[in-house]
C-alpha positions as CSV (number, residue, x, y, z in Angstrom):
1,M,33.3,-26.3,-33.2
2,G,32.2,-23.1,-34.9
3,G,29.8,-24.8,-37.2
4,V,28.1,-26.6,-34.4
5,T,27.8,-23.5,-32.3
6,T,26.4,-21.5,-35.2
7,G,23.9,-24.2,-36.0
8,L,22.6,-24.3,-32.4
9,A,22.5,-20.6,-32.1
10,G,20.4,-20.4,-35.2
11,L,17.7,-22.6,-33.7
12,G,14.8,-20.2,-33.0
13,A,11.9,-20.9,-30.8
14,D,9.7,-21.6,-33.8
15,S,11.9,-24.6,-34.8
16,L,11.5,-26.0,-31.3
17,L,7.8,-26.1,-31.4
18,S,7.9,-29.7,-32.5
19,L,9.3,-32.8,-30.8
20,P,12.0,-33.3,-33.6
21,G,13.1,-29.7,-33.0
22,L,13.6,-30.4,-29.3
23,C,15.4,-33.6,-29.9
24,S,17.7,-31.8,-32.3
25,L,18.4,-29.2,-29.6
26,L,19.4,-31.9,-27.1
27,A,21.5,-33.8,-29.6
28,G,23.2,-30.7,-30.6
29,L,23.9,-29.8,-27.0
30,G,25.6,-33.1,-26.5
31,L,27.6,-32.7,-29.6
32,L,28.7,-29.2,-28.5
33,M,29.9,-30.6,-25.2
34,F,31.9,-33.3,-27.0
35,W,33.6,-30.8,-29.4
36,T,34.4,-28.2,-26.8
37,G,36.2,-30.5,-24.5
38,S,36.0,-27.7,-21.9
39,W,35.6,-29.0,-18.4
40,K,34.4,-25.6,-17.3
41,F,31.7,-25.6,-20.0
42,L,30.7,-29.1,-19.1
43,H,30.4,-28.1,-15.5
44,V,28.3,-25.0,-16.3
45,A,26.1,-27.0,-18.7
46,L,25.4,-29.7,-16.1
47,C,24.6,-27.1,-13.4
48,T,22.2,-25.1,-15.6
49,I,20.6,-27.5,-18.0
50,K,17.6,-28.2,-15.7
51,R,17.0,-24.5,-15.3
52,D,17.3,-23.9,-19.0
53,L,14.9,-26.7,-19.9
54,M,12.4,-25.4,-17.3
55,C,12.4,-22.1,-19.0
56,L,12.3,-23.7,-22.4
57,V,9.1,-25.5,-21.5
58,A,7.5,-22.2,-20.3
59,I,8.6,-20.5,-23.5
60,L,7.1,-23.2,-25.7
61,K,3.8,-23.1,-23.8
62,V,3.6,-19.3,-24.2
63,R,4.7,-19.3,-27.8
64,L,2.2,-22.1,-28.8
65,S,-0.6,-20.1,-27.2
66,I,0.5,-16.8,-28.9
67,R,0.7,-18.5,-32.3
68,R,-2.9,-19.8,-31.8
69,H,-4.2,-16.4,-30.6
70,L,-2.5,-14.6,-33.5
71,R,-4.1,-16.9,-36.0
72,N,-7.5,-16.4,-34.3
73,R,-7.0,-12.6,-34.0
74,S,-7.8,-13.0,-30.3
75,T,-8.0,-10.1,-27.8
76,I,-7.9,-9.9,-24.0
77,P,-11.7,-9.4,-23.8
78,A,-12.3,-12.5,-26.0
79,L,-9.9,-14.6,-23.9
80,F,-11.6,-13.4,-20.7
81,A,-15.0,-14.4,-22.2
82,Q,-13.6,-18.0,-22.6
83,T,-12.5,-17.9,-18.9
84,V,-15.9,-16.8,-17.8
85,S,-17.6,-19.7,-19.7
86,L,-15.5,-22.2,-17.7
87,H,-16.6,-21.1,-14.3
88,P,-19.0,-18.1,-14.3
89,H,-19.9,-18.3,-10.6
90,K,-16.3,-18.6,-9.3
91,A,-14.9,-15.6,-7.4
92,A,-12.9,-13.4,-9.8
93,L,-12.1,-10.3,-7.7
94,I,-12.4,-9.7,-4.0
95,Y,-12.2,-6.1,-2.7
96,E,-10.5,-6.4,0.6
97,A,-11.7,-3.0,1.9
98,T,-15.4,-4.1,1.9
99,G,-15.3,-7.8,1.5
100,E,-17.2,-7.4,-1.8
101,V,-16.9,-10.4,-4.1
102,W,-17.3,-10.2,-7.9
103,S,-17.8,-13.5,-9.7
104,F,-16.5,-13.9,-13.2
105,K,-20.0,-13.4,-14.6
106,E,-20.6,-10.3,-12.4
107,L,-17.2,-8.9,-13.6
108,Q,-18.2,-9.6,-17.2
109,D,-21.6,-8.0,-16.7
110,R,-20.0,-4.8,-15.4
111,C,-17.6,-4.8,-18.3
112,H,-20.6,-5.1,-20.7
113,A,-22.2,-2.1,-18.9
114,V,-19.0,-0.1,-19.4
115,A,-18.9,-1.0,-23.1
116,H,-22.5,0.1,-23.7
117,W,-21.8,3.3,-21.8
118,A,-18.7,4.0,-23.9
119,L,-20.6,3.4,-27.1
120,A,-23.3,5.8,-26.0
121,Q,-20.6,8.5,-25.6
122,G,-19.8,8.1,-29.3
123,W,-16.3,6.9,-28.7
124,A,-14.6,4.8,-31.4
125,E,-11.7,2.4,-31.6
126,G,-8.4,4.1,-30.8
127,D,-10.0,6.8,-28.6
128,V,-8.4,7.1,-25.1
129,V,-10.0,7.5,-21.7
130,A,-7.8,8.4,-18.7
131,L,-8.4,6.4,-15.5
132,Y,-7.4,8.2,-12.3
133,M,-8.5,6.1,-9.3
134,E,-7.1,4.2,-6.4
135,S,-7.1,0.4,-6.6
136,H,-10.6,-1.1,-6.8
137,P,-12.2,-3.9,-8.9
138,M,-14.0,-1.1,-10.9
139,V,-10.6,-0.2,-12.4
140,V,-10.5,-3.6,-14.0
141,A,-14.1,-3.4,-15.2
142,L,-13.4,0.0,-16.8
143,W,-10.3,-0.8,-18.8
144,L,-11.6,-4.2,-19.8
145,G,-15.0,-2.9,-20.8
146,L,-13.5,-0.1,-22.8
147,A,-11.2,-2.6,-24.5
148,M,-14.3,-4.6,-25.7
149,I,-15.1,-1.8,-28.1
150,G,-11.4,-0.9,-28.8
151,V,-11.2,2.2,-26.6
152,E,-7.8,2.5,-24.8
153,A,-7.5,3.3,-21.1
154,A,-4.6,5.5,-19.9
155,H,-3.7,4.3,-16.3
156,I,-2.8,7.4,-14.4
157,N,-0.7,7.1,-11.2
158,H,-3.1,8.3,-8.5
159,N,-0.2,9.8,-6.6
160,L,0.5,12.4,-9.3
161,R,-0.6,16.0,-8.8
162,Q,-0.6,19.3,-10.7
163,H,1.9,19.6,-13.6
164,S,2.8,15.9,-13.7
165,L,-0.9,15.0,-13.8
166,V,-1.6,17.4,-16.6
167,H,1.3,16.1,-18.5
168,C,0.2,12.4,-18.2
169,V,-3.4,13.1,-19.2
170,G,-2.3,15.4,-22.1
171,V,0.3,13.0,-23.6
172,S,-2.3,10.2,-23.8
173,G,-4.6,12.4,-25.9
174,A,-7.5,11.4,-23.7
175,R,-11.0,12.5,-24.7
176,A,-12.4,11.9,-21.2
177,M,-11.3,11.2,-17.6
178,V,-12.9,8.8,-15.1
179,F,-11.7,9.7,-11.6
180,G,-12.4,8.2,-8.2
181,A,-14.3,10.5,-5.9
182,E,-11.3,10.4,-3.6
183,M,-9.3,12.2,-6.4
184,R,-11.8,15.1,-6.9
185,D,-9.6,17.7,-5.2
186,A,-6.6,16.8,-7.3
187,V,-8.6,16.9,-10.5
188,S,-10.2,20.3,-9.5
189,E,-6.7,21.7,-9.2
190,V,-5.8,20.9,-12.8
191,S,-9.2,21.0,-14.6
192,G,-8.5,24.5,-16.0
193,S,-5.2,23.3,-17.5
194,L,-6.7,20.3,-19.3
195,Q,-8.4,20.3,-22.7
196,P,-11.6,22.3,-22.5
197,H,-13.6,19.6,-24.3
198,M,-12.7,16.8,-22.0
199,V,-15.6,15.0,-20.4
200,W,-15.5,14.1,-16.7
201,F,-16.9,11.1,-14.9
202,S,-16.7,10.5,-11.2
203,S,-17.0,7.0,-9.6
204,G,-17.2,5.8,-6.0
205,E,-17.7,7.5,-2.6
206,P,-14.7,9.2,-0.9
207,D,-13.6,8.2,2.5
208,R,-14.6,11.5,4.3
209,E,-12.6,10.8,7.4
210,E,-9.5,10.0,5.4
211,E,-9.9,13.2,3.4
212,L,-10.3,15.3,6.5
213,C,-7.1,13.8,8.0
214,S,-5.3,14.5,4.8
215,L,-6.4,18.1,4.8
216,Q,-5.4,18.6,8.4
217,A,-2.0,17.2,7.7
218,Q,-1.6,19.8,5.0
219,N,-2.9,22.6,7.2
220,L,-5.8,23.2,5.0
221,D,-9.3,24.3,6.0
222,A,-11.7,21.3,5.9
223,Q,-14.5,23.7,4.9
224,N,-12.7,24.1,1.5
225,L,-13.2,20.4,0.8
226,D,-16.0,21.0,-1.7
227,A,-15.1,24.5,-2.7
228,Q,-14.3,23.5,-6.2
229,N,-17.0,21.5,-7.9
230,L,-16.3,19.7,-11.2
231,D,-19.1,19.4,-13.7
232,A,-18.6,15.6,-13.6
233,Q,-21.3,13.0,-14.4
234,N,-21.9,10.2,-11.9
235,L,-20.5,7.2,-13.6
236,D,-21.9,4.7,-11.1
237,A,-25.5,5.9,-11.9
238,L,-24.8,5.7,-15.6
239,L,-23.5,2.1,-15.4
240,E,-26.4,1.0,-13.2
241,R,-28.8,1.9,-16.0
242,S,-26.5,0.5,-18.7
243,P,-27.3,-2.9,-20.3
244,K,-25.4,-6.0,-19.0
245,H,-25.6,-8.1,-22.1
246,P,-22.7,-8.2,-24.7
247,P,-22.7,-5.1,-26.9
248,R,-23.6,-5.6,-30.6
249,Y,-20.1,-4.6,-31.7
250,T,-17.5,-6.4,-33.8
251,L,-14.0,-5.4,-32.6
252,K,-11.6,-4.7,-35.5
253,K,-8.5,-4.9,-33.4
254,G,-6.3,-8.0,-33.2
255,F,-3.8,-9.6,-30.9
256,N,-1.0,-7.1,-31.7
257,D,-3.1,-4.0,-31.5
258,R,-3.2,-1.5,-28.6
259,L,-4.9,-2.4,-25.4
260,F,-4.0,0.5,-23.0
261,Y,-1.2,2.7,-21.7
262,I,0.8,2.4,-18.6
263,Y,3.1,5.1,-17.5
264,T,6.8,4.7,-16.8
265,S,9.1,7.4,-15.4
266,G,11.8,6.4,-17.8
267,T,15.4,7.6,-17.4
268,T,14.8,11.3,-17.7
269,G,12.0,13.8,-17.9
270,M,8.3,13.4,-17.3
271,P,6.5,10.0,-17.2
272,K,6.1,8.4,-20.6
273,A,3.0,6.5,-21.8
274,A,4.1,3.0,-22.6
275,V,2.0,1.2,-25.2
276,V,0.6,-2.2,-24.1
277,V,-0.8,-4.3,-26.9
278,H,-3.0,-7.4,-26.3
279,S,-0.2,-9.8,-27.0
280,R,2.1,-8.1,-24.5
281,Y,-0.5,-8.3,-21.8
282,F,-0.9,-12.0,-22.5
283,R,2.8,-12.6,-22.7
284,I,3.5,-11.1,-19.3
285,A,0.7,-12.8,-17.5
286,A,1.3,-16.2,-19.2
287,F,5.0,-16.2,-18.4
288,G,4.1,-15.5,-14.8
289,F,1.6,-18.4,-14.7
290,H,3.7,-21.0,-16.5
291,S,7.1,-20.1,-15.0
292,F,6.3,-19.9,-11.3
293,G,4.1,-22.9,-10.8
294,L,0.7,-21.1,-10.5
295,R,-2.5,-23.0,-10.5
296,R,-6.0,-22.2,-11.5
297,D,-7.3,-22.7,-8.0
298,D,-4.8,-20.2,-6.5
299,V,-5.9,-17.0,-4.7
300,I,-3.6,-14.1,-5.3
301,Y,-3.1,-11.3,-2.8
302,N,-2.6,-8.1,-4.8
303,C,-1.8,-5.0,-2.8
304,L,0.1,-3.4,-5.7
305,P,-1.4,-0.3,-7.4
306,L,-3.5,-1.1,-10.5
307,Y,-2.0,1.8,-12.4
308,H,1.2,-0.3,-12.5
309,S,1.9,-3.3,-14.8
310,A,2.8,-5.6,-11.9
311,G,-0.7,-5.1,-10.4
312,T,-2.9,-4.9,-13.4
313,I,-1.0,-7.3,-15.8
314,M,1.0,-9.8,-13.7
315,G,-1.6,-9.8,-11.0
316,V,-5.1,-9.3,-12.5
317,G,-3.9,-11.0,-15.7
318,Q,-4.0,-14.3,-13.8
319,C,-7.6,-13.8,-13.1
320,L,-8.7,-12.8,-16.6
321,L,-6.7,-15.4,-18.5
322,F,-6.4,-18.3,-16.2
323,G,-9.4,-18.1,-13.8
324,V,-7.4,-17.3,-10.7
325,T,-9.1,-15.4,-7.9
326,V,-7.4,-12.1,-7.0
327,V,-7.8,-10.2,-3.8
328,V,-7.5,-6.4,-4.5
329,R,-6.3,-4.2,-1.6
330,R,-6.7,-0.4,-2.0
331,K,-3.4,0.3,-0.3
332,F,-0.6,-1.8,1.1
333,S,-0.6,-2.3,4.8
334,A,2.3,-4.1,6.5
335,S,0.4,-4.7,9.7
336,R,-2.6,-6.2,7.9
337,F,-0.7,-8.2,5.2
338,W,-0.6,-11.7,6.7
339,D,-4.0,-11.3,8.4
340,D,-5.5,-10.6,5.0
341,C,-3.8,-13.6,3.5
342,V,-5.2,-15.8,6.2
343,K,-8.6,-14.3,6.0
344,H,-8.9,-14.9,2.2
345,N,-6.9,-18.2,2.1
346,C,-4.4,-16.6,-0.3
347,T,-1.8,-19.0,-1.8
348,V,0.2,-16.4,-3.9
349,I,1.4,-12.9,-2.9
350,Q,2.8,-10.1,-5.0
351,Y,5.6,-7.9,-3.9
352,I,8.2,-5.3,-4.7
353,G,11.4,-5.2,-2.8
354,E,10.2,-2.5,-0.4
355,I,7.2,-4.6,0.6
356,C,9.4,-7.4,1.7
357,R,11.5,-5.1,3.8
358,Y,8.4,-3.5,5.4
359,L,7.1,-7.0,6.3
360,L,10.4,-8.0,7.9
361,A,10.3,-4.9,10.0
362,Q,7.0,-5.8,11.5
363,P,6.8,-7.6,14.9
364,V,6.1,-11.3,14.7
365,R,2.4,-12.1,14.6
366,S,0.5,-15.4,14.7
367,S,-0.9,-15.0,11.2
368,E,2.7,-15.5,9.9
369,A,2.5,-19.2,10.8
370,R,-1.2,-19.7,9.7
371,H,-1.1,-18.5,6.1
372,R,-1.2,-20.8,3.1
373,V,1.0,-18.7,0.8
374,R,3.5,-20.9,-1.1
375,V,4.6,-18.5,-4.0
376,A,5.7,-14.9,-3.9
377,I,5.9,-13.1,-7.3
378,G,7.6,-9.7,-7.8
379,N,10.8,-7.8,-8.4
380,G,13.4,-6.0,-6.3
381,L,13.9,-8.5,-3.5
382,R,17.4,-7.7,-2.5
383,P,19.9,-10.5,-1.5
384,S,20.2,-9.1,2.0
385,A,16.5,-9.7,2.7
386,W,15.8,-12.7,0.4
387,E,16.7,-15.6,2.7
388,E,15.3,-14.0,5.8
389,F,12.1,-13.3,4.0
390,V,11.8,-16.9,2.8
391,Q,12.7,-18.4,6.2
392,R,10.6,-16.2,8.4
393,F,7.4,-16.4,6.3
394,R,7.9,-20.0,5.1
395,I,7.6,-19.1,1.4
396,L,8.3,-22.2,-0.8
397,R,9.0,-20.3,-4.0
398,I,10.2,-16.9,-5.0
399,G,9.2,-15.8,-8.5
400,E,11.5,-12.9,-9.1
401,F,11.4,-11.3,-12.5
402,Y,12.9,-8.3,-14.4
403,G,11.4,-6.1,-17.0
404,A,9.8,-2.7,-17.6
405,T,6.3,-2.5,-19.0
406,E,7.5,-1.7,-22.5
407,C,10.7,-3.7,-22.7
408,N,11.4,-6.8,-24.9
409,C,14.2,-8.2,-22.7
410,S,12.2,-9.4,-19.7
411,M,13.9,-12.1,-17.6
412,L,12.7,-14.7,-15.1
413,N,14.5,-16.2,-12.0
414,I,12.8,-19.5,-12.6
415,D,14.7,-21.6,-10.1
416,G,14.9,-19.2,-7.1
417,K,18.6,-18.3,-7.3
418,V,19.0,-15.8,-4.4
419,G,19.5,-12.3,-5.6
420,A,19.2,-12.9,-9.3
421,C,16.6,-11.1,-11.4
422,G,16.9,-13.6,-14.2
423,F,19.3,-15.5,-16.4
424,N,20.5,-16.1,-19.9
425,S,21.5,-19.5,-21.0
426,R,25.3,-20.1,-21.2
427,I,24.6,-23.3,-23.3
428,L,22.7,-21.5,-26.0
429,P,23.2,-17.7,-25.4
430,S,21.7,-16.7,-28.7
431,F,18.4,-18.6,-28.2
432,Y,17.0,-15.7,-26.3
433,P,18.4,-12.6,-28.0
434,I,19.3,-10.4,-25.0
435,R,22.7,-9.2,-24.1
436,L,24.8,-7.2,-21.7
437,V,26.9,-4.7,-23.7
438,R,29.7,-2.5,-22.6
439,V,29.0,1.2,-21.9
440,Q,31.2,4.2,-21.2
441,E,31.4,5.2,-17.5
442,G,29.7,8.4,-16.6
443,N,27.4,8.9,-19.6
444,K,26.5,5.2,-20.1
445,E,26.8,5.4,-23.9
446,L,27.1,2.1,-25.8
447,L,30.7,1.3,-26.7
448,R,31.4,-0.1,-30.2
449,D,34.0,-2.4,-31.8
450,P,35.9,-1.4,-35.0
451,Q,33.1,-2.8,-37.1
452,G,30.6,-0.6,-35.3
453,L,28.8,-3.3,-33.3
454,C,28.2,-3.2,-29.6
455,I,30.7,-5.1,-27.4
456,P,29.4,-8.0,-25.4
457,C,30.3,-8.2,-21.7
458,M,32.1,-11.1,-20.2
459,P,30.8,-12.7,-17.0
460,G,31.4,-10.4,-14.0
461,E,31.6,-7.3,-16.2
462,P,28.7,-4.8,-15.7
463,G,26.9,-3.8,-18.8
464,M,23.7,-2.4,-20.3
465,L,20.9,-4.8,-21.0
466,V,19.6,-4.7,-24.6
467,G,17.1,-6.9,-26.5
468,R,16.9,-7.5,-30.2
469,I,13.7,-6.1,-31.8
470,N,11.6,-8.2,-34.1
471,L,8.2,-6.6,-34.8
472,T,6.8,-9.8,-36.3
473,D,7.4,-11.7,-33.1
474,P,5.2,-10.9,-30.1
475,L,8.0,-12.0,-27.7
476,R,10.5,-9.6,-29.4
477,R,8.3,-6.6,-30.2
478,F,9.0,-3.1,-28.8
479,D,5.8,-1.1,-29.1
480,G,7.3,2.0,-27.6
481,Y,5.4,5.0,-26.2
482,A,2.6,7.3,-27.1
483,D,5.1,9.8,-28.6
484,K,7.6,8.9,-31.3
485,D,10.6,10.7,-29.9
486,S,10.5,8.8,-26.6
487,T,10.2,5.6,-28.6
488,N,13.2,6.4,-30.8
489,D,15.3,7.3,-27.7
490,K,15.1,3.7,-26.5
491,I,16.2,2.1,-29.8
492,A,19.8,1.4,-30.8
493,H,21.0,0.1,-34.2
494,N,23.8,-2.2,-35.2
495,V,23.8,-3.9,-31.9
496,F,24.0,-7.7,-32.4
497,K,24.7,-7.5,-36.1
498,M,24.8,-4.8,-38.8
499,G,21.4,-3.5,-39.7
500,D,19.5,-4.7,-36.7
501,S,17.7,-2.8,-34.0
502,A,17.6,-3.3,-30.2
503,Y,15.7,-2.0,-27.2
504,V,18.1,-0.3,-24.7
505,S,16.9,-0.9,-21.2
506,G,18.8,1.9,-19.4
507,D,19.8,-0.6,-16.6
508,L,23.2,-1.8,-15.7
509,L,23.3,-5.5,-14.8
510,V,26.0,-8.1,-14.4
511,M,26.1,-11.9,-15.3
512,D,27.9,-14.6,-13.5
513,D,29.6,-17.7,-15.0
514,Y,26.3,-19.6,-14.8
515,G,24.3,-17.0,-16.7
516,Y,22.5,-15.6,-13.6
517,I,22.0,-11.9,-14.0
518,Y,21.9,-9.4,-11.1
519,F,20.8,-5.8,-11.0
520,R,23.7,-3.4,-10.7
521,D,22.4,0.2,-11.3
522,R,19.7,2.2,-13.1
523,S,21.0,4.4,-15.8
524,G,20.0,8.0,-16.3
525,D,18.4,10.5,-14.0
526,T,16.3,8.2,-11.9
527,F,16.5,6.5,-8.5
528,R,14.2,4.0,-6.8
529,W,12.5,4.8,-3.6
530,R,9.5,3.2,-1.9
531,G,9.1,0.8,-4.8
532,E,8.8,3.6,-7.4
533,N,11.1,5.0,-10.0
534,V,11.6,8.7,-9.3
535,S,12.6,10.9,-12.2
536,T,15.0,13.5,-11.0
537,T,14.3,15.8,-13.9
538,E,10.6,15.8,-13.1
539,V,11.2,16.6,-9.4
540,E,13.7,19.3,-10.3
541,G,11.2,21.0,-12.5
542,V,8.5,20.9,-9.8
543,L,10.8,22.2,-7.1
544,S,12.3,24.9,-9.3
545,R,8.8,26.2,-10.2
546,L,7.8,26.2,-6.5
547,L,11.0,28.3,-5.7
548,G,10.6,30.8,-8.5
549,H,12.8,28.9,-11.0
550,T,15.7,28.6,-8.6
551,V,18.4,26.1,-9.7
552,V,17.7,22.7,-8.1
553,A,19.6,19.4,-8.4
554,V,17.8,16.3,-7.3
555,Y,19.5,12.9,-6.8
556,G,19.3,9.8,-4.8
557,A,21.3,9.4,-1.5
558,S,22.2,6.0,-0.1
559,V,21.2,5.4,3.5
560,P,22.7,2.4,5.3
561,G,20.3,-0.5,5.8
562,V,17.6,1.1,3.7
563,E,16.3,-0.2,0.3
564,G,16.7,2.2,-2.7
565,K,17.9,5.8,-2.4
566,A,16.3,8.6,-0.5
567,G,15.6,11.7,-2.5
568,M,17.9,14.7,-1.9
569,A,17.5,18.2,-3.3
570,A,20.4,20.6,-3.5
571,I,18.9,24.1,-3.8
572,A,20.7,27.3,-4.8
573,H,20.0,29.7,-1.9
574,A,22.0,32.8,-1.6
575,G,21.1,33.5,2.0
576,G,18.3,34.9,4.1
577,R,15.4,33.0,5.6
578,F,14.2,29.8,3.8
579,D,10.7,29.0,4.8
580,L,10.9,25.3,5.4
581,D,7.3,24.9,6.6
582,A,5.8,26.6,3.5
583,F,8.1,24.7,1.3
584,L,7.0,21.4,2.8
585,I,3.3,22.3,2.4
586,A,3.9,23.1,-1.3
587,V,5.9,19.9,-1.9
588,Q,3.2,17.8,-0.3
589,K,0.7,19.3,-2.6
590,A,2.7,19.0,-5.8
591,L,4.6,15.7,-5.5
592,P,3.6,12.1,-4.5
593,S,5.0,10.9,-1.2
594,Y,7.8,8.8,-2.7
595,A,9.1,11.8,-4.8
596,R,9.4,14.3,-2.0
597,P,12.9,15.1,-0.9
598,V,13.9,13.3,2.3
599,F,17.0,15.6,2.5
600,L,17.5,19.2,1.5
601,R,20.9,20.9,0.9
602,L,20.8,24.7,0.8
603,M,23.9,26.0,-0.8
604,P,25.1,29.3,-2.4
605,S,25.1,27.8,-5.9
606,V,24.7,24.4,-7.6
607,D,27.6,23.1,-9.7
608,T,26.9,23.3,-13.4
609,T,28.9,22.6,-16.6
610,G,29.9,25.1,-19.2
611,T,26.6,24.4,-21.0
612,F,24.6,24.9,-17.7
613,K,24.0,21.2,-17.1
614,I,23.7,20.4,-13.5
615,Q,26.7,18.5,-12.0
616,K,25.6,15.9,-9.4
617,T,28.7,13.8,-9.0
618,R,30.2,15.7,-6.0
619,L,26.8,16.1,-4.4
620,Q,26.1,12.4,-4.7
621,R,29.5,11.5,-3.3
622,E,29.1,13.8,-0.3
623,G,25.6,12.7,0.6
624,Y,23.8,14.4,3.5
625,K,26.7,15.5,5.7
626,S,27.7,19.1,5.2
627,R,31.4,19.9,4.4
628,D,30.9,23.6,3.9
629,S,29.9,26.0,6.6
630,R,28.0,28.0,4.1
631,E,25.6,25.1,3.5
632,E,22.7,23.8,5.5
633,I,21.3,20.3,5.3
634,Y,17.9,19.3,6.5
635,F,16.1,15.9,7.1
636,L,12.4,15.3,6.6
637,N,11.0,14.0,9.9
638,S,7.9,12.3,8.6
639,R,6.5,11.7,12.1
640,A,6.9,15.3,13.2
641,G,5.9,16.6,9.8
642,R,8.8,19.0,9.4
643,Y,12.3,19.5,8.1
644,E,14.9,19.4,10.8
645,A,18.6,20.5,10.6
646,V,21.0,17.6,10.3
647,T,23.3,17.9,13.3
648,D,26.1,15.5,14.1
649,E,23.9,13.7,16.5
650,L,21.0,13.3,13.9
651,Y,23.5,12.3,11.2
652,E,24.8,9.5,13.4
653,A,21.3,8.4,14.3
654,I,20.4,8.1,10.6
655,V,23.5,6.2,9.7
656,E,23.0,3.8,12.6
657,G,19.4,3.2,11.7
658,R,17.9,4.8,14.8
659,V,15.8,7.2,12.8
660,R,13.0,5.9,10.6
661,L,12.9,7.2,7.1
């Protein structure tokens, strides 16, 4: 039996690109069943072979395309040009806020204008331009136009402020920043901290009414709105005068070269700039298209931020590479979601787990029964909401997937298994070289066997997800981050066999007997809230600076019936008055909404180790109910706009779900 298993495991995807290879696989599978004589194995094989073959077909389609694009040294701009030639006048992007429709030819013309403008600035291949804007079709035109001449965009999260914003722009090495007019105040706050030679460009018109409301919420004087003026050039005017024909430029980059950066919070510290190469962009979008039954006549409703890979790769990628129309919404609105889908005849929606919960919390409306949506693509749809979401909104197919922007161990739930984020074949587990390996409780370090290799997990045993690295294979590459240290931190050696390297996801998952894999926990100092990964180290640094370098411990607190974990900050406060109102104003200015502490715990001192590392185990266990008379716990009442003391009555109301977080 061992020889048969080894032979099958050695079959790579390259050997399956031909019909004889596929026949060999099926014949070998039958032989393996015969030799094992295991009824359990036969049962698992019969239950999962359809799923595995569905995924195999998708893999073959993507790999064949990748092989062709590698041979032709294709790039995303070149592939987009092919899409434009097929249907230049078809709607490519629709901006929901204004109803503006960009055809494929119009989008291409705007990209050409961006490319000419960038060449006029003297930028060369490998230069970086930071994009700091809310979601708008112009974001697509900017990064794609820059890519036409090899300039790389850095997609900055438009929720970031102050120190986090400075860090993200700085780590990218950006020579210039393009910011939306709505971000002017945030840019003004940090302009003095950024590189003095940086060039500024402003695009779009701000929503004056929204800005005034935001200022009032922060108790700021509206007269100060334009107090700080940046010396920024009007990009819209520059692009209007820029030529719309293709630039006379021969791109030197190929399919495995850098396209742009997308930021990930990682497991600790500040956000990291993940490298996205052209082949990775294609791989993510192509797997979504071929795995979840998408069609070229689909209309996708994309309310996810375009600084995120789900929005700008999985979503917009369907437009650029497969000619699908994408509706771009500036911000998610639960109350308008289905009305928008009906209005634009959407057939596909994108989600994160939180979006599904928000939609389920909405009152029933007529548009729920009138939409044409058949596929929902995303990640984080929890088992508790999965079936209710499908039944209430009549969704025929859920396309759940797993994978960080930079990882090489992405997974697909190709057959709609409730709660699973993906699977690995039990018939041929080595065909797709990912694995769950044992880790030590507490510090999540990889455990090793006597030979020094990682120890695979058995079904039902939680473990760390890892993926074998092969830099010559676009499906197995790990391109890392902008800085080498962050890249090295995510690589382990001697994992599958001696001398190899593997990407370490940082996530704990568990696999069942059929190979379905379920998310268990996120390793390191992060928690997930409002669909975003929150770095506790980053928030601790911000709060500590606001409080004069006071010791602060930040962690996630579970709330019954609520997705993710609410942020909680334990603050060392020796006594006296703590100005909650001033603290909240400072926090609103310094942190994005999803990173602001929902709970505060004021305590005489925060537990630390002998080496002054913050201990959070007890704090996480005790949650937001005080067990010490010397401590005070507060809850952020978002409707009232203030922190309120957690009394017994308020605690019960939160636990019972009578208070909205």
